[in-house]
A tleap script that builds the chain and sets N, CA, C and O, in Angstrom:
source leaprc.protein.ff14SB
mol = sequence {
  NMET ALA PRO GLY VAL PHE LYS ASP GLN SER
  TYR GLU HIE LEU LEU GLN THR LEU SER SER
  LEU PRO GLU ALA ASP TRP ASP ILE PRO CYS
  GLU ALA PRO ILE GLY LYS LEU THR PRO ARG
  GLN ALA LEU GLY ARG LEU THR PHE HIE MET
  GLY TYR HIE SER GLY GLN ILE GLY LEU ILE
  ARG LYS TYR GLY GLY ASN CLEU
}
set mol.1.N position { 78.107 84.070 108.221 }
set mol.1.CA position { 77.412 84.013 109.499 }
set mol.1.C position { 76.520 82.766 109.491 }
set mol.1.O position { 75.813 82.503 108.518 }
set mol.2.N position { 76.564 82.029 110.555 }
set mol.2.CA position { 75.774 80.803 110.662 }
set mol.2.C position { 74.274 81.130 110.705 }
set mol.2.O position { 73.882 82.179 111.215 }
set mol.3.N position { 73.439 80.233 110.170 }
set mol.3.CA position { 71.993 80.454 110.201 }
set mol.3.C position { 71.503 80.668 111.631 }
set mol.3.O position { 71.887 79.941 112.547 }
set mol.4.N position { 70.678 81.645 111.803 }
set mol.4.CA position { 70.097 81.915 113.114 }
set mol.4.C position { 70.910 82.868 113.968 }
set mol.4.O position { 70.378 83.417 114.933 }
set mol.5.N position { 72.184 83.087 113.649 }
set mol.5.CA position { 73.026 83.960 114.469 }
set mol.5.C position { 72.518 85.401 114.391 }
set mol.5.O position { 72.380 86.067 115.418 }
set mol.6.N position { 72.240 85.883 113.179 }
set mol.6.CA position { 71.744 87.246 113.023 }
set mol.6.C position { 70.429 87.426 113.767 }
set mol.6.O position { 70.230 88.439 114.437 }
set mol.7.N position { 69.530 86.455 113.655 }
set mol.7.CA position { 68.237 86.523 114.341 }
set mol.7.C position { 68.445 86.605 115.846 }
set mol.7.O position { 67.818 87.422 116.519 }
set mol.8.N position { 69.324 85.762 116.372 }
set mol.8.CA position { 69.586 85.752 117.810 }
set mol.8.C position { 70.218 87.063 118.274 }
set mol.8.O position { 69.848 87.597 119.320 }
set mol.9.N position { 71.168 87.580 117.500 }
set mol.9.CA position { 71.810 88.844 117.854 }
set mol.9.C position { 70.822 90.003 117.786 }
set mol.9.O position { 70.851 90.899 118.630 }
set mol.10.N position { 69.953 89.986 116.788 }
set mol.10.CA position { 68.937 91.033 116.648 }
set mol.10.C position { 67.975 91.008 117.829 }
set mol.10.O position { 67.611 92.051 118.372 }
set mol.11.N position { 67.572 89.807 118.216 }
set mol.11.CA position { 66.645 89.661 119.344 }
set mol.11.C position { 67.284 90.172 120.636 }
set mol.11.O position { 66.635 90.880 121.406 }
set mol.12.N position { 68.533 89.825 120.878 }
set mol.12.CA position { 69.239 90.293 122.078 }
set mol.12.C position { 69.362 91.810 122.073 }
set mol.12.O position { 69.174 92.454 123.105 }
set mol.13.N position { 69.676 92.381 120.916 }
set mol.13.CA position { 69.784 93.835 120.797 }
set mol.13.C position { 68.434 94.490 121.101 }
set mol.13.O position { 68.373 95.482 121.827 }
set mol.14.N position { 67.365 93.938 120.551 }
set mol.14.CA position { 66.028 94.472 120.797 }
set mol.14.C position { 65.685 94.428 122.283 }
set mol.14.O position { 65.188 95.411 122.831 }
set mol.15.N position { 65.944 93.304 122.934 }
set mol.15.CA position { 65.646 93.191 124.365 }
set mol.15.C position { 66.448 94.187 125.193 }
set mol.15.O position { 65.906 94.816 126.102 }
set mol.16.N position { 67.730 94.334 124.887 }
set mol.16.CA position { 68.569 95.284 125.624 }
set mol.16.C position { 68.076 96.719 125.426 }
set mol.16.O position { 68.025 97.506 126.371 }
set mol.17.N position { 67.720 97.040 124.199 }
set mol.17.CA position { 67.250 98.391 123.895 }
set mol.17.C position { 65.926 98.682 124.590 }
set mol.17.O position { 65.754 99.750 125.177 }
set mol.18.N position { 64.990 97.736 124.528 }
set mol.18.CA position { 63.692 97.937 125.166 }
set mol.18.C position { 63.819 98.057 126.682 }
set mol.18.O position { 63.137 98.872 127.303 }
set mol.19.N position { 64.684 97.254 127.270 }
set mol.19.CA position { 64.826 97.300 128.729 }
set mol.19.C position { 65.556 98.553 129.205 }
set mol.19.O position { 65.450 98.920 130.375 }
set mol.20.N position { 66.295 99.214 128.314 }
set mol.20.CA position { 67.009 100.430 128.709 }
set mol.20.C position { 66.117 101.675 128.671 }
set mol.20.O position { 66.497 102.715 129.208 }
set mol.21.N position { 64.940 101.586 128.046 }
set mol.21.CA position { 64.034 102.735 127.959 }
set mol.21.C position { 63.230 102.855 129.256 }
set mol.21.O position { 62.505 101.930 129.621 }
set mol.22.N position { 63.354 103.983 129.950 }
set mol.22.CA position { 62.579 104.157 131.185 }
set mol.22.C position { 61.074 104.088 130.911 }
set mol.22.O position { 60.607 104.504 129.851 }
set mol.23.N position { 60.340 103.567 131.860 }
set mol.23.CA position { 58.895 103.375 131.680 }
set mol.23.C position { 58.180 104.677 131.332 }
set mol.23.O position { 57.226 104.669 130.555 }
set mol.24.N position { 58.626 105.778 131.891 }
set mol.24.CA position { 57.979 107.069 131.639 }
set mol.24.C position { 58.146 107.528 130.189 }
set mol.24.O position { 57.366 108.358 129.720 }
set mol.25.N position { 59.133 107.013 129.479 }
set mol.25.CA position { 59.404 107.450 128.111 }
set mol.25.C position { 58.640 106.672 127.049 }
set mol.25.O position { 58.690 107.038 125.875 }
set mol.26.N position { 57.941 105.620 127.421 }
set mol.26.CA position { 57.241 104.782 126.449 }
set mol.26.C position { 56.128 105.514 125.709 }
set mol.26.O position { 55.748 105.113 124.609 }
set mol.27.N position { 55.600 106.586 126.304 }
set mol.27.CA position { 54.474 107.292 125.688 }
set mol.27.C position { 54.826 108.709 125.241 }
set mol.27.O position { 53.933 109.525 125.015 }
set mol.28.N position { 56.117 109.006 125.112 }
set mol.28.CA position { 56.553 110.315 124.629 }
set mol.28.C position { 56.794 110.210 123.119 }
set mol.28.O position { 57.655 109.449 122.678 }
set mol.29.N position { 56.031 110.976 122.330 }
set mol.29.CA position { 56.206 110.923 120.869 }
set mol.29.C position { 57.585 111.426 120.445 }
set mol.29.O position { 58.153 112.329 121.059 }
set mol.30.N position { 58.099 110.827 119.396 }
set mol.30.CA position { 59.359 111.281 118.802 }
set mol.30.C position { 59.276 111.091 117.294 }
set mol.30.O position { 58.453 110.330 116.787 }
set mol.31.N position { 60.146 111.801 116.595 }
set mol.31.CA position { 60.155 111.721 115.131 }
set mol.31.C position { 60.803 110.415 114.682 }
set mol.31.O position { 61.819 109.986 115.230 }
set mol.32.N position { 60.201 109.800 113.684 }
set mol.32.CA position { 60.711 108.575 113.083 }
set mol.32.C position { 60.567 108.723 111.569 }
set mol.32.O position { 59.846 109.608 111.108 }
set mol.33.N position { 61.230 107.885 110.795 }
set mol.33.CA position { 61.106 107.987 109.333 }
set mol.33.C position { 59.664 107.898 108.827 }
set mol.33.O position { 59.349 108.425 107.760 }
set mol.34.N position { 58.786 107.232 109.590 }
set mol.34.CA position { 57.394 107.095 109.139 }
set mol.34.C position { 56.468 108.123 109.772 }
set mol.34.O position { 55.262 108.088 109.530 }
set mol.35.N position { 57.003 109.036 110.577 }
set mol.35.CA position { 56.188 110.062 111.211 }
set mol.35.C position { 56.444 110.139 112.707 }
set mol.35.O position { 57.381 109.528 113.221 }
set mol.36.N position { 55.610 110.885 113.390 }
set mol.36.CA position { 55.759 111.064 114.828 }
set mol.36.C position { 54.958 109.995 115.559 }
set mol.36.O position { 53.749 109.876 115.358 }
set mol.37.N position { 55.625 109.220 116.405 }
set mol.37.CA position { 54.952 108.186 117.175 }
set mol.37.C position { 55.738 107.888 118.444 }
set mol.37.O position { 56.909 108.246 118.569 }
set mol.38.N position { 55.070 107.229 119.378 }
set mol.38.CA position { 55.709 106.867 120.642 }
set mol.38.C position { 56.451 105.543 120.474 }
set mol.38.O position { 56.163 104.787 119.547 }
set mol.39.N position { 57.400 105.258 121.358 }
set mol.39.CA position { 58.056 103.951 121.298 }
set mol.39.C position { 57.051 102.797 121.405 }
set mol.39.O position { 57.225 101.760 120.765 }
set mol.40.N position { 56.017 102.977 122.202 }
set mol.40.CA position { 54.978 101.937 122.324 }
set mol.40.C position { 54.296 101.697 120.975 }
set mol.40.O position { 54.073 100.551 120.585 }
set mol.41.N position { 53.966 102.780 120.265 }
set mol.41.CA position { 53.348 102.655 118.949 }
set mol.41.C position { 54.317 102.025 117.948 }
set mol.41.O position { 53.916 101.204 117.123 }
set mol.42.N position { 55.586 102.410 118.021 }
set mol.42.CA position { 56.587 101.852 117.108 }
set mol.42.C position { 56.712 100.342 117.305 }
set mol.42.O position { 56.796 99.595 116.330 }
set mol.43.N position { 56.725 99.897 118.541 }
set mol.43.CA position { 56.806 98.461 118.812 }
set mol.43.C position { 55.557 97.745 118.303 }
set mol.43.O position { 55.652 96.639 117.771 }
set mol.44.N position { 54.397 98.364 118.460 }
set mol.44.CA position { 53.161 97.784 117.933 }
set mol.44.C position { 53.190 97.671 116.422 }
set mol.44.O position { 52.760 96.661 115.863 }
set mol.45.N position { 53.696 98.709 115.751 }
set mol.45.CA position { 53.799 98.671 114.288 }
set mol.45.C position { 54.782 97.600 113.835 }
set mol.45.O position { 54.536 96.889 112.860 }
set mol.46.N position { 55.898 97.490 114.551 }
set mol.46.CA position { 56.887 96.468 114.219 }
set mol.46.C position { 56.281 95.070 114.348 }
set mol.46.O position { 56.478 94.223 113.477 }
set mol.47.N position { 55.560 94.836 115.414 }
set mol.47.CA position { 54.929 93.540 115.643 }
set mol.47.C position { 53.906 93.232 114.551 }
set mol.47.O position { 53.876 92.125 114.014 }
set mol.48.N position { 53.070 94.220 114.227 }
set mol.48.CA position { 52.078 94.033 113.170 }
set mol.48.C position { 52.758 93.758 111.837 }
set mol.48.O position { 52.358 92.854 111.104 }
set mol.49.N position { 53.794 94.547 111.524 }
set mol.49.CA position { 54.517 94.422 110.260 }
set mol.49.C position { 55.122 93.025 110.111 }
set mol.49.O position { 55.022 92.407 109.051 }
set mol.50.N position { 55.739 92.543 111.162 }
set mol.50.CA position { 56.341 91.205 111.126 }
set mol.50.C position { 55.265 90.139 110.934 }
set mol.50.O position { 55.455 89.197 110.165 }
set mol.51.N position { 54.146 90.281 111.624 }
set mol.51.CA position { 53.053 89.323 111.490 }
set mol.51.C position { 52.460 89.325 110.091 }
set mol.51.O position { 52.129 88.275 109.539 }
set mol.52.N position { 52.332 90.517 109.527 }
set mol.52.CA position { 51.785 90.644 108.173 }
set mol.52.C position { 52.656 89.889 107.173 }
set mol.52.O position { 52.160 89.102 106.367 }
set mol.53.N position { 53.965 90.142 107.241 }
set mol.53.CA position { 54.860 89.484 106.298 }
set mol.53.C position { 54.997 87.987 106.584 }
set mol.53.O position { 55.220 87.203 105.661 }
set mol.54.N position { 54.872 87.595 107.813 }
set mol.54.CA position { 54.878 86.159 108.119 }
set mol.54.C position { 53.691 85.479 107.453 }
set mol.54.O position { 53.809 84.366 106.940 }
set mol.55.N position { 52.549 86.153 107.464 }
set mol.55.CA position { 51.372 85.624 106.778 }
set mol.55.C position { 51.584 85.526 105.278 }
set mol.55.O position { 51.174 84.550 104.650 }
set mol.56.N position { 52.222 86.530 104.710 }
set mol.56.CA position { 52.522 86.488 103.278 }
set mol.56.C position { 53.434 85.313 102.943 }
set mol.56.O position { 53.215 84.607 101.958 }
set mol.57.N position { 54.443 85.112 103.755 }
set mol.57.CA position { 55.365 83.999 103.536 }
set mol.57.C position { 54.626 82.671 103.640 }
set mol.57.O position { 54.878 81.752 102.861 }
set mol.58.N position { 53.710 82.571 104.607 }
set mol.58.CA position { 52.916 81.358 104.745 }
set mol.58.C position { 52.085 81.071 103.513 }
set mol.58.O position { 51.989 79.923 103.078 }
set mol.59.N position { 51.476 82.118 102.941 }
set mol.59.CA position { 50.683 81.930 101.722 }
set mol.59.C position { 51.557 81.534 100.535 }
set mol.59.O position { 51.175 80.687 99.728 }
set mol.60.N position { 52.725 82.150 100.438 }
set mol.60.CA position { 53.649 81.786 99.353 }
set mol.60.C position { 54.053 80.322 99.478 }
set mol.60.O position { 54.093 79.589 98.489 }
set mol.61.N position { 54.347 79.913 100.692 }
set mol.61.CA position { 54.767 78.510 100.884 }
set mol.61.C position { 53.607 77.554 100.610 }
set mol.61.O position { 53.806 76.463 100.077 }
set mol.62.N position { 52.394 77.971 100.977 }
set mol.62.CA position { 51.240 77.121 100.776 }
set mol.62.C position { 50.871 76.993 99.301 }
set mol.62.O position { 50.620 75.889 98.817 }
set mol.63.N position { 50.837 78.113 98.589 }
set mol.63.CA position { 50.348 78.098 97.212 }
set mol.63.C position { 51.459 78.172 96.174 }
set mol.63.O position { 51.198 77.985 94.985 }
set mol.64.N position { 52.689 78.441 96.592 }
set mol.64.CA position { 53.773 78.621 95.650 }
set mol.64.C position { 54.490 77.343 95.271 }
set mol.64.O position { 55.381 77.355 94.422 }
set mol.65.N position { 54.114 76.264 95.882 }
set mol.65.CA position { 54.781 75.004 95.561 }
set mol.65.C position { 56.155 74.933 96.217 }
set mol.65.O position { 56.447 75.676 97.154 }
set mol.66.N position { 56.966 74.060 95.728 }
set mol.66.CA position { 58.309 73.882 96.270 }
set mol.66.C position { 59.263 74.861 95.620 }
set mol.66.O position { 59.747 74.624 94.514 }
set mol.67.N position { 59.532 75.948 96.297 }
set mol.67.CA position { 60.434 76.970 95.750 }
set mol.67.C position { 61.824 76.776 96.268 }
set mol.67.O position { 62.725 77.539 95.920 }
savepdb mol mol.pdb
quit
């Protein structure tokens, strides 16, 4: 798979999935592997999680030298 293809496909899938959820369902809790949460909370956790690891990668690149 060419670089960036998976990222682009994942992003398109995420957008399609989010747009298919009716607005009224965004605050209805459901079971997930990490516990009971709403789709809105799940998206917030995903965003935070990605940001956290992006910061870790930035620190590795900054202090880890040329890896």
